[in-house]
TORKOL-4160 file (C-alpha; in steps of 0.2 Angstrom, whole numbers, padded with zeros to 4 digits, m for minus):
204
<pt num="1" X="0000" Y="0000" Z="0000"/>
<pt num="2" X="0014" Y="0013" Z="0005"/>
<pt num="3" X="0033" Y="0015" Z="0004"/>
<pt num="4" X="0041" Y="0028" Z="0015"/>
<pt num="5" X="0059" Y="0024" Z="0013"/>
<pt num="6" X="0068" Y="0033" Z="m0003"/>
<pt num="7" X="0086" Y="0032" Z="0000"/>
<pt num="8" X="0102" Y="0020" Z="0001"/>
<pt num="9" X="0108" Y="0016" Z="0018"/>
<pt num="10" X="0125" Y="0013" Z="0021"/>
<pt num="11" X="0135" Y="m0004" Z="0020"/>
<pt num="12" X="0135" Y="m0002" Z="0040"/>
<pt num="13" X="0117" Y="m0002" Z="0041"/>
<pt num="14" X="0115" Y="m0017" Z="0030"/>
<pt num="15" X="0125" Y="m0026" Z="0041"/>
<pt num="16" X="0112" Y="m0025" Z="0056"/>
<pt num="17" X="0096" Y="m0028" Z="0044"/>
<pt num="18" X="0089" Y="m0044" Z="0043"/>
<pt num="19" X="0075" Y="m0049" Z="0032"/>
<pt num="20" X="0064" Y="m0063" Z="0037"/>
<pt num="21" X="0049" Y="m0070" Z="0037"/>
<pt num="22" X="0034" Y="m0064" Z="0045"/>
<pt num="23" X="0030" Y="m0075" Z="0062"/>
<pt num="24" X="0017" Y="m0073" Z="0075"/>
<pt num="25" X="0026" Y="m0066" Z="0088"/>
<pt num="26" X="0029" Y="m0051" Z="0076"/>
<pt num="27" X="0011" Y="m0044" Z="0075"/>
<pt num="28" X="0008" Y="m0029" Z="0090"/>
<pt num="29" X="0025" Y="m0023" Z="0082"/>
<pt num="30" X="0019" Y="m0024" Z="0063"/>
<pt num="31" X="0002" Y="m0016" Z="0069"/>
<pt num="32" X="0013" Y="m0001" Z="0077"/>
<pt num="33" X="0025" Y="m0001" Z="0061"/>
<pt num="34" X="0009" Y="0000" Z="0050"/>
<pt num="35" X="m0002" Y="0017" Z="0060"/>
<pt num="36" X="0015" Y="0026" Z="0060"/>
<pt num="37" X="0021" Y="0025" Z="0043"/>
<pt num="38" X="0001" Y="0029" Z="0038"/>
<pt num="39" X="m0001" Y="0044" Z="0048"/>
<pt num="40" X="0006" Y="0054" Z="0036"/>
<pt num="41" X="0001" Y="0050" Z="0022"/>
<pt num="42" X="m0016" Y="0047" Z="0012"/>
<pt num="43" X="m0020" Y="0031" Z="0022"/>
<pt num="44" X="m0019" Y="0041" Z="0039"/>
<pt num="45" X="m0035" Y="0032" Z="0049"/>
<pt num="46" X="m0033" Y="0015" Z="0040"/>
<pt num="47" X="m0031" Y="0006" Z="0056"/>
<pt num="48" X="m0033" Y="m0012" Z="0058"/>
<pt num="49" X="m0033" Y="m0022" Z="0076"/>
<pt num="50" X="m0026" Y="m0039" Z="0070"/>
<pt num="51" X="m0013" Y="m0044" Z="0055"/>
<pt num="52" X="m0024" Y="m0057" Z="0045"/>
<pt num="53" X="m0009" Y="m0068" Z="0034"/>
<pt num="54" X="m0014" Y="m0068" Z="0016"/>
<pt num="55" X="m0018" Y="m0088" Z="0011"/>
<pt num="56" X="m0005" Y="m0089" Z="m0003"/>
<pt num="57" X="0010" Y="m0078" Z="m0004"/>
<pt num="58" X="0026" Y="m0074" Z="0007"/>
<pt num="59" X="0028" Y="m0062" Z="0021"/>
<pt num="60" X="0044" Y="m0051" Z="0026"/>
<pt num="61" X="0048" Y="m0042" Z="0041"/>
<pt num="62" X="0064" Y="m0028" Z="0039"/>
<pt num="63" X="0072" Y="m0030" Z="0060"/>
<pt num="64" X="0084" Y="m0020" Z="0066"/>
<pt num="65" X="0092" Y="m0018" Z="0081"/>
<pt num="66" X="0077" Y="m0014" Z="0088"/>
<pt num="67" X="0065" Y="m0029" Z="0091"/>
<pt num="68" X="0053" Y="m0024" Z="0073"/>
<pt num="69" X="0053" Y="m0010" Z="0065"/>
<pt num="70" X="0048" Y="m0015" Z="0045"/>
<pt num="71" X="0035" Y="m0025" Z="0038"/>
<pt num="72" X="0032" Y="m0031" Z="0019"/>
<pt num="73" X="0015" Y="m0042" Z="0016"/>
<pt num="74" X="0011" Y="m0048" Z="m0001"/>
<pt num="75" X="m0001" Y="m0061" Z="m0008"/>
<pt num="76" X="m0002" Y="m0070" Z="m0026"/>
<pt num="77" X="m0015" Y="m0072" Z="m0039"/>
<pt num="78" X="m0010" Y="m0083" Z="m0054"/>
<pt num="79" X="0006" Y="m0074" Z="m0060"/>
<pt num="80" X="0001" Y="m0060" Z="m0053"/>
<pt num="81" X="0011" Y="m0052" Z="m0035"/>
<pt num="82" X="0001" Y="m0042" Z="m0026"/>
<pt num="83" X="0008" Y="m0031" Z="m0012"/>
<pt num="84" X="m0003" Y="m0028" Z="0002"/>
<pt num="85" X="0008" Y="m0017" Z="0013"/>
<pt num="86" X="0024" Y="m0012" Z="0011"/>
<pt num="87" X="0029" Y="0002" Z="0029"/>
<pt num="88" X="0045" Y="0009" Z="0038"/>
<pt num="89" X="0045" Y="0013" Z="0054"/>
<pt num="90" X="0047" Y="0032" Z="0056"/>
<pt num="91" X="0061" Y="0033" Z="0066"/>
<pt num="92" X="0070" Y="0019" Z="0049"/>
<pt num="93" X="0065" Y="0029" Z="0036"/>
<pt num="94" X="0077" Y="0034" Z="0022"/>
<pt num="95" X="0088" Y="0022" Z="0025"/>
<pt num="96" X="0086" Y="0010" Z="0009"/>
<pt num="97" X="0077" Y="m0002" Z="0020"/>
<pt num="98" X="0059" Y="m0001" Z="0007"/>
<pt num="99" X="0070" Y="m0004" Z="m0007"/>
<pt num="100" X="0077" Y="m0018" Z="0001"/>
<pt num="101" X="0062" Y="m0027" Z="0008"/>
<pt num="102" X="0056" Y="m0024" Z="m0013"/>
<pt num="103" X="0070" Y="m0032" Z="m0019"/>
<pt num="104" X="0067" Y="m0047" Z="m0007"/>
<pt num="105" X="0046" Y="m0045" Z="m0012"/>
<pt num="106" X="0051" Y="m0047" Z="m0030"/>
<pt num="107" X="0064" Y="m0062" Z="m0030"/>
<pt num="108" X="0050" Y="m0071" Z="m0017"/>
<pt num="109" X="0039" Y="m0068" Z="m0031"/>
<pt num="110" X="0047" Y="m0074" Z="m0045"/>
<pt num="111" X="0051" Y="m0090" Z="m0035"/>
<pt num="112" X="0034" Y="m0092" Z="m0033"/>
<pt num="113" X="0030" Y="m0090" Z="m0050"/>
<pt num="114" X="0023" Y="m0074" Z="m0053"/>
<pt num="115" X="0026" Y="m0062" Z="m0070"/>
<pt num="116" X="0022" Y="m0044" Z="m0062"/>
<pt num="117" X="0019" Y="m0037" Z="m0046"/>
<pt num="118" X="0007" Y="m0022" Z="m0042"/>
<pt num="119" X="0004" Y="m0011" Z="m0028"/>
<pt num="120" X="m0011" Y="0000" Z="m0024"/>
<pt num="121" X="m0008" Y="0017" Z="m0017"/>
<pt num="122" X="m0014" Y="0035" Z="m0016"/>
<pt num="123" X="m0009" Y="0051" Z="m0021"/>
<pt num="124" X="0006" Y="0056" Z="m0009"/>
<pt num="125" X="0021" Y="0061" Z="m0020"/>
<pt num="126" X="0034" Y="0054" Z="m0011"/>
<pt num="127" X="0028" Y="0036" Z="m0012"/>
<pt num="128" X="0024" Y="0040" Z="m0031"/>
<pt num="129" X="0042" Y="0048" Z="m0034"/>
<pt num="130" X="0048" Y="0030" Z="m0023"/>
<pt num="131" X="0039" Y="0019" Z="m0036"/>
<pt num="132" X="0042" Y="0026" Z="m0052"/>
<pt num="133" X="0060" Y="0024" Z="m0047"/>
<pt num="134" X="0058" Y="0006" Z="m0045"/>
<pt num="135" X="0055" Y="0003" Z="m0062"/>
<pt num="136" X="0035" Y="0005" Z="m0057"/>
<pt num="137" X="0023" Y="0010" Z="m0072"/>
<pt num="138" X="0004" Y="0017" Z="m0067"/>
<pt num="139" X="m0011" Y="0006" Z="m0076"/>
<pt num="140" X="m0024" Y="0009" Z="m0068"/>
<pt num="141" X="m0035" Y="0024" Z="m0057"/>
<pt num="142" X="m0049" Y="0026" Z="m0048"/>
<pt num="143" X="m0057" Y="0036" Z="m0035"/>
<pt num="144" X="m0057" Y="0034" Z="m0016"/>
<pt num="145" X="m0070" Y="0044" Z="m0007"/>
<pt num="146" X="m0075" Y="0047" Z="0008"/>
<pt num="147" X="m0090" Y="0055" Z="0015"/>
<pt num="148" X="m0089" Y="0060" Z="0034"/>
<pt num="149" X="m0106" Y="0069" Z="0039"/>
<pt num="150" X="m0100" Y="0072" Z="0059"/>
<pt num="151" X="m0085" Y="0083" Z="0052"/>
<pt num="152" X="m0093" Y="0089" Z="0037"/>
<pt num="153" X="m0113" Y="0088" Z="0038"/>
<pt num="154" X="m0117" Y="0099" Z="0023"/>
<pt num="155" X="m0110" Y="0084" Z="0012"/>
<pt num="156" X="m0124" Y="0076" Z="0002"/>
<pt num="157" X="m0133" Y="0062" Z="0009"/>
<pt num="158" X="m0139" Y="0054" Z="m0009"/>
<pt num="159" X="m0123" Y="0042" Z="m0009"/>
<pt num="160" X="m0132" Y="0032" Z="0004"/>
<pt num="161" X="m0151" Y="0029" Z="0011"/>
<pt num="162" X="m0155" Y="0033" Z="0028"/>
<pt num="163" X="m0168" Y="0024" Z="0038"/>
<pt num="164" X="m0177" Y="0026" Z="0053"/>
<pt num="165" X="m0165" Y="0019" Z="0068"/>
<pt num="166" X="m0149" Y="0020" Z="0057"/>
<pt num="167" X="m0140" Y="0038" Z="0053"/>
<pt num="168" X="m0124" Y="0037" Z="0042"/>
<pt num="169" X="m0109" Y="0044" Z="0051"/>
<pt num="170" X="m0096" Y="0039" Z="0039"/>
<pt num="171" X="m0095" Y="0032" Z="0022"/>
<pt num="172" X="m0081" Y="0023" Z="0011"/>
<pt num="173" X="m0086" Y="0026" Z="m0006"/>
<pt num="174" X="m0076" Y="0020" Z="m0024"/>
<pt num="175" X="m0081" Y="0029" Z="m0040"/>
<pt num="176" X="m0074" Y="0031" Z="m0058"/>
<pt num="177" X="m0059" Y="0039" Z="m0065"/>
<pt num="178" X="m0072" Y="0053" Z="m0074"/>
<pt num="179" X="m0083" Y="0060" Z="m0059"/>
<pt num="180" X="m0066" Y="0067" Z="m0050"/>
<pt num="181" X="m0072" Y="0084" Z="m0053"/>
<pt num="182" X="m0089" Y="0080" Z="m0048"/>
<pt num="183" X="m0085" Y="0070" Z="m0032"/>
<pt num="184" X="m0069" Y="0084" Z="m0027"/>
<pt num="185" X="m0084" Y="0095" Z="m0028"/>
<pt num="186" X="m0098" Y="0089" Z="m0019"/>
<pt num="187" X="m0085" Y="0079" Z="m0005"/>
<pt num="188" X="m0071" Y="0089" Z="0005"/>
<pt num="189" X="m0059" Y="0073" Z="0005"/>
<pt num="190" X="m0057" Y="0063" Z="m0013"/>
<pt num="191" X="m0042" Y="0052" Z="m0017"/>
<pt num="192" X="m0035" Y="0044" Z="m0035"/>
<pt num="193" X="m0030" Y="0025" Z="m0032"/>
<pt num="194" X="m0019" Y="0023" Z="m0042"/>
<pt num="195" X="m0012" Y="0005" Z="m0047"/>
<pt num="196" X="0007" Y="0002" Z="m0049"/>
<pt num="197" X="0013" Y="m0012" Z="m0060"/>
<pt num="198" X="0031" Y="m0019" Z="m0065"/>
<pt num="199" X="0037" Y="m0037" Z="m0072"/>
<pt num="200" X="0047" Y="m0047" Z="m0060"/>
<pt num="201" X="0050" Y="m0062" Z="m0069"/>
<pt num="202" X="0048" Y="m0070" Z="m0087"/>
<pt num="203" X="0031" Y="m0063" Z="m0095"/>
<pt num="204" X="0031" Y="m0078" Z="m0110"/>
C-alpha cells in the first residue's frame, strides 16, 4: 500500500538489518509500524486491530537493532503478485529499507512463479516517486471517496440512504475516474487510487 524509504542506507546499516519471514510474535510490532508509517499519508486513518495473513504468498519483515521496525506483506493470484502492505517505521525511514524489502519481495515472487508485481496506492507524491524510480508504471486508476457527516455535515447524503434508527456518519465509496471533478465538488476528501505494476519474471 505505502512505501516511505527513499534512499540507500550505508553498508554499516545494511549489516544490522535482517530480512526474514514474518512470525506470529511480530504482530503487535507490525501493527504499530503500520499505524505510525501511515500517519503522515493519505492512509492516515486506515487502522486495523489485527493482522490477517494471505492464504498464499509471502510475508517479510525487516528487523533492525530494535525488535521490529519494518514490514512487507504480499499475496499471489496466478502469475500476479500483489503488495498488500509495505511500511517503514518513521524512525527508520530514508535508509533504503523499503528498497531492500522490495528487492526481496520481487525475488520471492519470481520463485513462486509470478511474472508481475503490483501495488495500489493513493496520492502521496513521495510514494509515487518511490514506485516510479523503482521501475513501476501506472496502469489504472479510480477514486476513493469519503463522506463524513460528522465533520462535514453539509456533504450530500444521496450516496447512502438513511432509515429509521440508522443514520450514516462516515461512508467509504469507490467512484469512476471520470467522476473526479464532480466528487471533489461534492465531497471534502477524495483520493486518486493508482495501480502500479512492474514485471519481475518471465512474461512469455
